[in-house]
N, C-alpha and C positions, 0 to 999 in steps of 0.2 A: 531437755531430754530429747534424744534423737533415736531413730530406728527405722524399721521398714515394716510395712503392712501389706497384706493381700486381701482384696475385697472381691465379693461376687455380686454382680448386678443381676438381680432376680429377673427383671424384664428381658434382658438380652442373653442371660445365662453365660455371660462372659466373666472371666476373672482377670483382674489387673493388679499389679504390684506397684507400690509407690514408696518413696522415701518419706519420712514424716519427722516433724519437729513439734514438740509440745512445750508450751510456756505456762507454768503454773505459778500462781501467787497464793501464799499460805498466810493466814492470820489466825491467831488464837487456836492453833492446832488443826485448822480446817482449811480446805481449798476454798479460796474466796474468788478466784478467777481462773479460767482455763482457756487457752487458745491452741488450736491445732492447725498446722500448716502442712499440706501435702500436695502432690502433683495433680493439679486440677485438669491438666491436659490429658493425662492418662485416664482420669475419671470420665471426662467427656468422651474419649475414644471408646470406653467400655459401653456407652449407651448407643453407639453408632451401629447401624445394621452392617452385616458383612458385605 
């Protein structure tokens, strides 16, 4: 699954947007594993002071 998300960093009060990909494994009708991949560079910049 792919898409985009917007996050707000509470400490810095900054908002950043990032593309995202999620990989899910399902077994017996339940999610058995979940991985999320997003733009970590944008996350890092959200924590930086102005």
